[in-house]
C-alpha positions in Angstrom: -52.4 183.1 67.6 -52.9 185.6 70.5 -55.7 185.2 72.9 -58.4 187.7 72.4 -58.2 189.8 75.5 -61.8 192.2 76.6 -63.5 193.1 79.8 -65.7 190.1 79.8 -62.6 187.8 79.5 -60.4 189.0 82.1 -63.3 188.7 84.4 -63.7 185.2 83.6 -59.9 185.0 84.1 -60.0 187.0 87.7 -62.2 184.2 88.4 -61.0 180.4 90.2 -61.8 177.3 89.0 -64.8 176.9 91.1 -66.2 180.3 90.0 -65.6 179.6 86.5 -67.5 176.3 86.7 -70.3 177.3 88.8 -70.9 180.3 86.3 -70.5 178.2 83.4 -73.1 175.8 84.2 -75.7 178.9 85.3 -75.0 179.8 81.7 -75.5 176.6 80.2 -79.1 176.5 81.6 -79.7 179.9 80.6 -78.9 179.5 76.9 -81.2 176.1 77.3 -84.4 178.4 78.2 -83.5 180.6 75.5 -83.1 178.3 73.2 -86.4 176.7 74.3 -88.4 179.7 73.8 -87.2 180.0 70.4 -88.2 176.5 69.7 -92.0 177.1 71.4 -92.8 180.4 69.1 -91.5 178.6 66.0 -94.6 176.0 67.3 -96.3 179.3 67.6 -96.2 179.0 71.5 -95.4 182.0 73.0 -94.3 183.1 76.7 -95.2 186.6 77.4 -93.3 186.6 81.0 -90.3 189.4 81.4 -86.6 188.4 81.1 -86.0 188.2 84.7 -88.8 185.6 85.2 -88.1 183.1 82.4 -84.5 183.7 83.3 -84.5 183.1 86.7 -83.2 179.2 87.4 -83.9 177.7 90.8 -80.7 176.9 93.2 -81.5 175.5 96.1 -84.5 174.6 98.3 -85.2 175.5 101.6 -84.6 173.6 104.4 -82.3 171.3 102.1 -83.6 168.4 102.3 -83.3 166.8 99.1 -84.1 163.1 100.2 -87.7 165.1 100.5 -87.7 167.9 97.8 -85.5 166.4 95.2 -82.3 168.2 93.5 -82.8 171.3 90.8 -80.8 171.2 87.9 -78.7 173.3 88.5 -77.6 171.3 91.8 -77.7 167.9 89.1 -75.2 170.0 86.7 -72.8 171.4 89.6 -72.6 167.4 90.7 -71.3 166.0 87.5 -69.2 168.6 87.4 -67.6 167.8 90.4 -68.5 172.0 91.9 -71.9 170.7 94.5 -70.9 170.8 98.4 -71.4 173.1 101.3 -69.8 175.6 99.0 -72.3 176.4 97.1 -73.9 179.6 98.9 -70.4 180.9 99.2 -69.9 180.6 95.1 -72.6 182.0 94.6 -72.4 185.4 97.0 -68.9 185.5 95.5 -70.6 185.5 91.9 -73.1 188.1 93.1 -70.1 190.6 94.3 -68.7 190.6 90.9 -72.2 191.4 89.3 -72.2 188.5 87.3 -75.2 187.1 89.1 -78.7 187.6 91.3 -79.7 186.4 93.9 -83.2 186.1 94.7 -86.2 183.3 95.9 -89.5 182.6 96.0 -91.9 180.9 98.8 -93.2 177.3 98.6 -95.4 175.5 100.3 -92.8 173.8 102.3 -90.1 176.8 102.4 -88.5 178.8 100.3 -86.5 178.2 97.1 -83.4 180.4 96.3 -82.8 181.5 92.5 -80.2 182.9 90.5 -80.1 185.3 87.2 -77.4 185.9 85.1 -76.2 189.7 84.7 -75.3 191.3 81.2 -72.1 191.1 82.4 -71.9 187.5 83.7 -73.5 186.3 80.6 -70.6 187.8 78.6 -67.9 187.1 80.8 -69.5 183.1 80.5 -69.3 183.5 76.7 -65.9 184.7 76.3 -64.9 182.1 78.8 -66.7 178.8 77.6 -68.1 179.7 73.9 -66.2 178.4 70.9 -67.1 181.3 69.0 -67.0 183.7 71.8 -67.5 187.2 69.0 -70.7 185.6 68.6 -72.0 182.9 66.0 -71.0 184.1 62.0 -74.7 185.2 60.1 -75.9 182.0 57.1 -79.4 181.9 56.1 -79.7 178.3 57.8 -79.8 177.6 61.3 -77.2 174.4 62.1 -79.7 171.7 62.6 -81.0 173.3 58.7 -77.9 173.0 57.7 -76.9 169.5 58.8 -79.8 168.1 57.2 -79.2 169.5 54.0 -75.9 168.5 54.2 -77.7 165.0 54.4 -79.9 165.5 51.8 -76.5 166.7 49.8 -75.1 163.2 50.8 -77.6 161.1 49.9 -77.9 162.4 46.6 -74.6 161.6 45.9 -75.9 158.0 46.7 -78.2 158.6 44.0 -81.1 158.2 46.6 -83.6 159.6 48.9 -82.9 160.7 52.4 -85.3 157.8 54.2 -87.2 159.6 56.6 -90.7 159.9 57.7 -92.1 163.4 58.0 -89.3 166.0 59.1 -90.3 169.3 61.0 -86.9 170.7 59.8 -87.4 169.8 56.1 -90.5 170.8 55.6 -90.7 174.0 57.7 -86.8 175.2 57.4 -85.9 174.2 53.7 -89.7 173.8 51.9 -91.9 176.3 53.7 -89.4 179.3 53.6 -87.7 179.2 50.4 -89.0 179.6 46.9 -88.3 177.3 44.8 -87.9 175.1 47.6 -84.3 173.4 48.9 -85.9 169.9 49.6 -89.2 168.1 48.1 -91.3 164.9 49.4 -90.5 162.4 47.4 -91.7 158.0 47.9 -89.8 156.7 50.1 -88.5 160.1 51.9 -86.7 163.5 51.0 -84.6 164.7 48.1 -82.4 167.6 47.5 -84.0 169.8 44.9 -81.9 171.4 42.5 -82.4 174.6 43.7 -80.9 173.3 47.2 -78.0 172.1 45.2 -77.2 175.2 43.5 -77.9 177.3 47.2 -75.9 174.3 48.9 -72.7 174.8 46.2 -73.0 178.6 46.5 -73.7 178.9 50.3 -71.2 176.4 51.5 -68.6 178.3 52.4 -70.7 180.3 54.6 -72.4 178.0 56.2 -69.3 175.9 56.8 -67.7 179.3 58.7 -70.6 179.5 60.9 -71.6 176.0 61.5 -68.2 174.3 61.4 -69.3 171.6 63.3 -71.4 170.0 61.3 -70.2 167.4 58.6 -71.2 168.9 55.2 -68.8 167.6 52.0 -67.1 169.6 49.7 -69.6 170.6 46.9 -66.4 169.7 44.6 -65.7 166.2 45.8 -63.2 165.3 48.6 -60.2 165.8 47.2 -61.4 169.3 47.9 -61.8 169.0 51.8 -59.2 171.2 53.2 -58.8 168.3 55.7 -58.4 164.7 54.8 -59.9 162.3 55.7 -56.9 160.0 56.4 -56.1 162.0 59.1 -59.2 160.8 61.1 -58.9 157.7 60.2 -55.3 157.4 61.4 -56.7 159.2 65.1 -59.4 156.7 65.2 -57.0 153.4 64.7 -54.2 154.7 67.3 -57.6 155.2 69.3 -58.5 151.9 68.4 -55.3 150.1 69.6 -55.2 151.9 72.6 -58.9 151.0 73.9 -57.7 147.1 72.5 -55.1 147.5 75.5 -57.1 148.7 78.0 -59.5 146.0 77.8 -57.0 143.5 77.8 -55.1 145.4 80.8 -58.3 145.2 82.6 -59.1 141.7 82.1 -55.8 140.7 82.9 -55.8 142.8 86.1 -58.9 140.7 87.2 -58.1 137.8 86.5 -55.0 138.3 88.7 -57.2 139.5 91.7 -59.2 136.4 91.2 -56.8 134.2 91.1 -54.6 135.9 93.9 -57.5 135.5 96.4 -58.0 131.7 95.4 -54.6 131.6 96.1 -55.0 132.6 100.0 -58.0 130.6 100.5 -58.2 128.8 103.7 -58.3 125.2 103.7 -61.9 124.2 104.8 -61.8 122.4 107.9 -62.4 118.5 108.5 -65.4 116.8 110.0 -63.7 115.4 113.2 -65.4 111.6 112.1 -63.3 111.5 108.7 -60.3 108.9 108.1 -56.7 110.5 108.6 -56.2 109.5 104.7 -59.2 111.2 103.5 -58.2 114.4 105.1 -54.9 113.7 103.9 -56.1 113.5 100.5 -57.9 117.0 101.1 -55.0 119.2 102.3 -52.9 117.8 99.6 -55.7 118.7 97.2 -56.1 122.0 98.6 -52.3 123.1 98.4 -52.3 122.1 94.7 -55.4 124.3 93.7 -53.6 127.4 96.1 -50.0 126.8 93.9 -51.3 126.7 90.7 -53.7 129.3 91.6 -50.8 131.4 92.9 -48.8 130.1 89.4 -52.2 131.6 87.6 -51.8 134.5 89.4 -48.3 134.9 89.1 -48.6 135.0 85.0 -51.6 137.3 84.9 -49.4 139.7 86.6 -46.6 139.3 84.3 -49.2 139.9 81.8 -50.8 142.8 82.9 -47.5 144.6 83.6 -46.6 143.9 79.7 -50.2 145.5 79.2 -49.6 148.2 81.4 -46.3 149.4 79.0 -48.1 148.8 75.8 -51.1 150.9 76.7 -48.9 153.3 77.8 -47.1 153.0 74.9 -50.1 153.5 72.6 -51.8 156.4 74.6 -48.9 158.2 74.6 -48.6 157.6 70.2 -52.2 158.2 69.9 -51.8 161.7 71.9 -48.3 162.6 69.6 -50.8 161.9 66.5 -53.2 164.2 67.9 -50.9 167.2 68.6 -50.1 166.5 65.2 -53.4 167.0 64.0 -54.2 170.0 66.7 -50.7 171.8 65.4 -51.9 171.3 61.6 -55.2 172.6 62.2 -54.3 175.5 63.8 -51.4 176.0 61.3 -53.4 175.0 58.6 -51.0 173.0 57.3 -51.4 169.3 56.0 -51.5 167.0 59.0 -50.5 163.9 57.6 -47.1 165.1 57.1 -46.6 164.4 61.3 -48.8 161.9 61.8 -47.8 158.0 61.3 -50.1 154.7 61.7 -50.2 153.0 65.4 -47.2 149.9 65.9 -49.3 146.9 67.5 -45.4 146.1 67.7 -43.2 148.8 68.3 -39.6 148.4 67.7 -38.9 151.2 70.4 -40.1 152.0 74.0 -38.7 155.3 73.5 -41.6 157.7 74.8 -42.1 160.6 71.6 -42.0 163.8 73.2 -45.0 166.2 73.9 -44.4 169.4 72.9 -46.6 172.1 74.4 -49.8 172.8 72.1 -50.1 175.8 70.3 -53.0 178.4 71.0 -56.4 178.5 69.0 -57.7 182.0 70.6 -60.5 180.0 71.4 -60.2 180.2 75.9 -62.7 177.4 75.9 -60.4 175.7 73.8 -57.4 176.8 75.0 -58.0 176.4 78.8 -58.7 173.0 78.7 -56.4 171.9 76.4 -53.3 173.3 79.1 -55.0 171.7 81.7 -55.0 168.5 79.9 -51.4 168.6 78.7 -49.9 169.7 82.0 -51.5 166.5 83.5 -50.6 164.4 80.6 -46.5 165.1 80.9 -46.7 165.0 84.7 -46.9 168.8 85.6 -50.3 170.0 86.6 -51.6 173.0 87.0 -52.1 174.7 89.7 -55.4 174.3 90.8 -57.2 178.0 92.2 -59.7 177.5 94.3 -60.6 174.0 95.9 -60.9 170.8 94.0 -64.0 169.3 92.8 -65.0 166.5 94.4 -66.9 164.0 91.7 -69.9 161.9 92.5 -72.9 159.5 91.3 -75.8 159.4 92.8 -77.5 156.2 93.6 -80.8 156.7 94.8 -80.9 159.6 97.5 -76.9 158.5 98.4 -73.8 160.4 96.6 -70.6 158.0 96.4 -67.6 159.9 96.0 -65.9 158.8 92.7 -62.6 157.1 92.6 -59.5 158.9 90.4 -59.0 156.4 87.2 -56.1 154.4 87.7 -55.8 153.3 83.7 -52.7 153.5 81.9 -52.6 156.1 79.6 -55.4 157.8 81.2 -54.4 161.4 81.0 -52.4 160.9 77.9 -55.6 159.5 76.6 -57.5 162.3 77.8 -55.6 164.7 76.3 -56.0 162.8 73.0 -59.8 162.4 73.0 -59.9 166.3 73.7 -57.7 167.5 71.0 -59.1 164.3 68.6 -62.7 165.9 69.3 -62.1 169.2 68.0 -59.7 168.4 65.0 -62.2 165.6 64.0 -63.9 166.3 60.0 -61.9 169.2 60.0 -63.5 171.0 63.0 -61.3 173.4 64.4 -59.9 174.0 61.0 -62.9 175.3 59.7 -63.6 177.3 62.8 -59.8 179.2 62.7 -59.8 179.4 59.2 -63.2 179.7 57.2 -63.4 178.9 53.5 -63.4 181.9 51.2 
């Protein structure tokens, strides 16, 4: 499927990795502020400030004394994405030169808070590069949360029981108050879908599945009518479970090996000068035997860890192959079970199955990440544009640089998880091929 092209998308591709990551975080906070205003308005709380005020995002305090003034939300988000360091100011300046953000500030009691705000062009570029629906959301009568709750009511009805919830604002306001007749009603023990709600669910299923592909909504005609077989999700779950079990066993064996090696290398305690020679000889013999048996345990654990390492690598590759098959099937709108196989706890062959390059979906946010993860999985990582991110964790006010993962099959597993996340429940299929 050819990728969408637009001026906004071209602008996104002109940015390096750091600039893209920073713009994406700013866009995330901008959209969060917009969503918060809508939710407040729904509760009758209105913010009359102009957009240029409420869209301002705190960036960094000057003087930059984080142990005193704390972190801004923007700095926190950048830290978790690996982009929080001395280059932040230069990155913001570069985004401003391209007309994607504006920079401003306001005085504080102890200095000045620098702020940033997305421009219309910056919002369009970030949406084109990060959104799963870059052309904008499809129109539907119900919002995502309302549709999700109606799907839960439908599922509860299939089991001949109410949805066992207490008071639900979504049901009361979106499914009862806004519809005549209402789509749901309150009953003892919870809520249930009404006859009108069932008719609405059936009539508008295709529209809402296309508008909200992330929502797991059962097909009104039953499981046999589902375009995405549930067995595909079950197979991927089995592959994932096997890999994670082997990885846990490998970690345990590695931990045992390290502990045994330390015991084997331990120095003998110095005997007291008043002990008889026979007692000293007995202590030395006991320590020697202890070290020898510890070395035997270390060797056995090392052999076990090596075997588990190979098995985990194989399981990760098998998981990735199955996920790739499901991913390609969702794009091509074919049956994923044709190319998927069950995991093999004891494979007949250790030959590595090939990892073909995934087809493009046409959604930049998915394709860019898929390409990067696939390149890392096959050992040909995409050349980085700009400085590498430095992922850090915070312990109080101290930041500690994390070490890269060293688990067997880590790159393969990362790719498989990314693909599974998008295909699970037919999400990618619904996103690319909305039901008619």
